[in-house]
N, C-alpha and C positions, 0 to 999 in steps of 0.2 A: 504493499500499500504507499502510495506517495506519502511522505511524512512532510513537516513544518518546511525543512530546508529545499524539499523538492518542491513545494508550493509556492515557496518565496522566491526560488529561482525561476519559476514560470512567471511569477506577477513581474520581475523584473524583466523578463524576457518580452512579454507582451505589452507592457506600460508604454513604450514610447511609441508603439503602433496605434494602440487605442486613446490615450489620453489627447483630448482636443479634436478627435476624429467623430464623424457622425456615422450613426447606424442606418445605413440605406434599407436594409432588407433583412429578414429574417427567415432562414430555411430550417425546418424541423422537421426531420425524417422520422423520427421515434420520439414521442411524448412519454412512453412508458420507460423512466428510468427508475431511481431508488422511490422517488414521489414523482406524479405527473407533471409535467412542465405546464404551469398554470396557462390557460387559453388565453388571458389578458395581457399576456406578455409580449405577443407580436405586436399587437394592436398600441400599447403604451411605450414601448421601446422603440419601436421603427421611428426614425426622424430624431432620436434624442442624439446630443452630444455628449460623450462620455467626459466626465469632468476629473475621475481621478480612478486608478486603478490601486486598491488596498487589500488588505488580508486581515482576517481575524483567525488566529488558530489555523487550520487547515482549508478555511471558506476564503475563495477570492471573491472580492466586490467589485461591480464595475458600476460605479456612481454617477447618476445623470441627475438633472434638476427635478425629474418627476418620480424618480424610484431607482431602486437598485437591484441589477441582476446579481443573484448568489449563485456561485458556483461551487460544488463539491467534487473533487476527482476519484472519489471512492476508492476501490481496489486498484483499479487499473486505468483510470481516466488520464486524459492528456488535453492541454489546449495548446495549441500551434497557430501561429500567423503564416498563412499561405497565399499564393498568389490565386487569382481569381478562376484560373484556367485549370486548376489540379481538380480531377475527378474524385468524386467521393467514394468511399469505400464502404464495405458492409458494416462496419462498426462507427462511421462518421454520421452522429446522430444531429448535431446542429452546427449550422454555419451562420456567423454574424457578417454582413457585408458591409465594408466600411467604405467610405467616399475617398480612400487614398488607394483605390484600387487593389485591395488585400481583402482578405476574410480571416476572422478568428472561427476556427474549427475545434469543436466538442468531440473526441473520440472517446469511446468508452466501450471496449469488449465486453466487460461482465455487467455493465449497465448498475453497477451499485453505487455510482456517482449521480449528482442531481443539477438541475439549473430552475432556480427558484426566484420568486418576484416578490419586493418589498417596496411599498408606496412610501412608508414612513422611515424613520431612523432603522437601517437595518440591524444595528447592534441590538435592539429590541426584540428582534425575531426570537420566535421560540426555541431555535437551534442555536442563536447566538448568546442569549442574554445571560445564560448562567455559566458562561463559560469562565475559567480562572484566568488570571493575569498572561500576559504574553512573557514567555520565557527570557526574551531579550530586553525586557522593560525593567527600569529601575524599580517597579512593582514586585517584581520576583526576587526576593532578597532574604537574607539568613533569617531575619526576623519574622517575616510573613511564613516561610514554610515552617519554622520551627514552631510558631504558635498553631498553624494547621494541624500539625503531626502529634501534637499533645494527645497522650493517652491512646494513640492509634497503635492498634495491634497488628494492622495490614502491612505485608511486608513492603519494604522501601520501593522497591521496584514498581510493583502495582500501585503504591502511592503516587509516584512519581509520573506514571503515565494515566491517572485520573485528570481528565480534561477539566473538570471542576477544581481542580487544585492549581494546574497549571496546564495552559496548550500546548500541543504540539510536540509533547516529548514522546514521541512512540517507540516500539520497540528497540530498533536499532540503537537510537540514541540515548536511550535509558541505560542499555548495556555498557556503551562506550562511556558514559558519563560516570556511573558508579564505578567502574573500574579506573578511570582517572582520579577519582576522590578516594579510590581505595575503601569503598563501603560494600561489604557483603549485600547480594541482591536479597537474600531471605531476612535480614535484620529487620525488625520490627520498626517502623517508622518512628513511633513513639520512645524508642530508646537510642534515640540518635542525639549527641550534644548538638548545641548550636554551634560550635566551632567547626564541627563535621560538616553541618549543613552550610557553612560558610564556603568549604571546599566544594561540596556538591553544587551548590549554585553557581560558582566560578567554573566548575566542570562542564556543566550544561550549557552555560554560555559559549565557551571556548570550542566544545564540539560542534554545537549547532552553527557558529559563526565561519569554523573551519570548512564545514560541510557546505554551506552557502557559497563561499568563496570558491568552492571545487565544483559547485553545480551539482550538490545533492549526491544521493546514493544512488547506484546502479541498482535497480530492481529488476524482476523477472518482465515484468510489462510496461515500466515505466520509460517514458522519454520526456524530456523537459522543452521549452517552449520553441527550441530550433530542431526539436526532433531527434536531439542526440542524447545518450545516456550521461548520467552523471560521473564523477570520477573518486567520490569520497570511498568507496567501497574499496579502493586500492590500498588504504592507509588504516582501515578498520582494526582495532587491536584484539577485540575479543568475540564481537559478533560474527557469526558463521565459521568460527575457528575452533570448536570443541575437538578434543582429543589434539590439539597442536601446542606446541610449546610456548609460553607467556613471553611476551617481548621483552618483559622486564626482569624476570628470574629465572625462566626456561623450565617452569614447573608445568605439568601438563593442565591444559586449560580442562574445567568441568562443565559439562552441558546437562541443564536439566530443565524441567517445564514448569513455570510458574504463571499461574491464571492463563494456562494453556498456550503460553507463549514460550518461544526457545531462549534460553536464559543462558548465557556463557559467563564464567567468571572465573577467577584465579583463586585456588583456596589458599595461596600463600601470601598474595598481595590485598587482598580485599577481607576486612574483617568486620 
């Protein structure tokens, strides 16, 4: 599944083409995504100028004067800027035709993504209103997460992946951040000191920023806004490396399941 760095990489890739452009037409080939595409979207969005392209968690927001188009890439979706003459494939469900002779194409083989429409403040939409702070913002700090974790028995990896606590720290980046901070993924969130949370907050920001700079993580179905995979996977230190030597101490990395997700850690470096 595309995670926050992939979504932010996509946002940065499509933003220069969309901001200030008008949406001349909308082609919808498949309305039945995770939720049906609202019927009023074509009428209300067509002819509007895109004022900005923003992100909230893993949601991409195309903001106009009359409302906001809300995209989610789901398990396998992608958004690409393409030329108008590129034919549509079987999984190319939506095209937004722009007045700069390009179009934004939404592709989603598994159809777990979505395209929704919000007339009012999109941050009050039911899918966004209860999300936690952005992990790269000042709101995500050791005071905040330490207070959120008090008396919590949930393991720290699942706690870190809870979008109500902090958005966008998916499985790959939770593995990597906990390794960098030296924290065992099974440790109870409420049994971690504030000093160690300082290390974890710093690690989350470093890992995510590094991944964004490198274009996200190559996933089986994911491509970024220019149709190319990311390259962060080349520097993953634990995720996907179960049974291999730790890059710090050479101990064999252990792989388990936590919350039905693959979890890899070093029994020597993470406590």
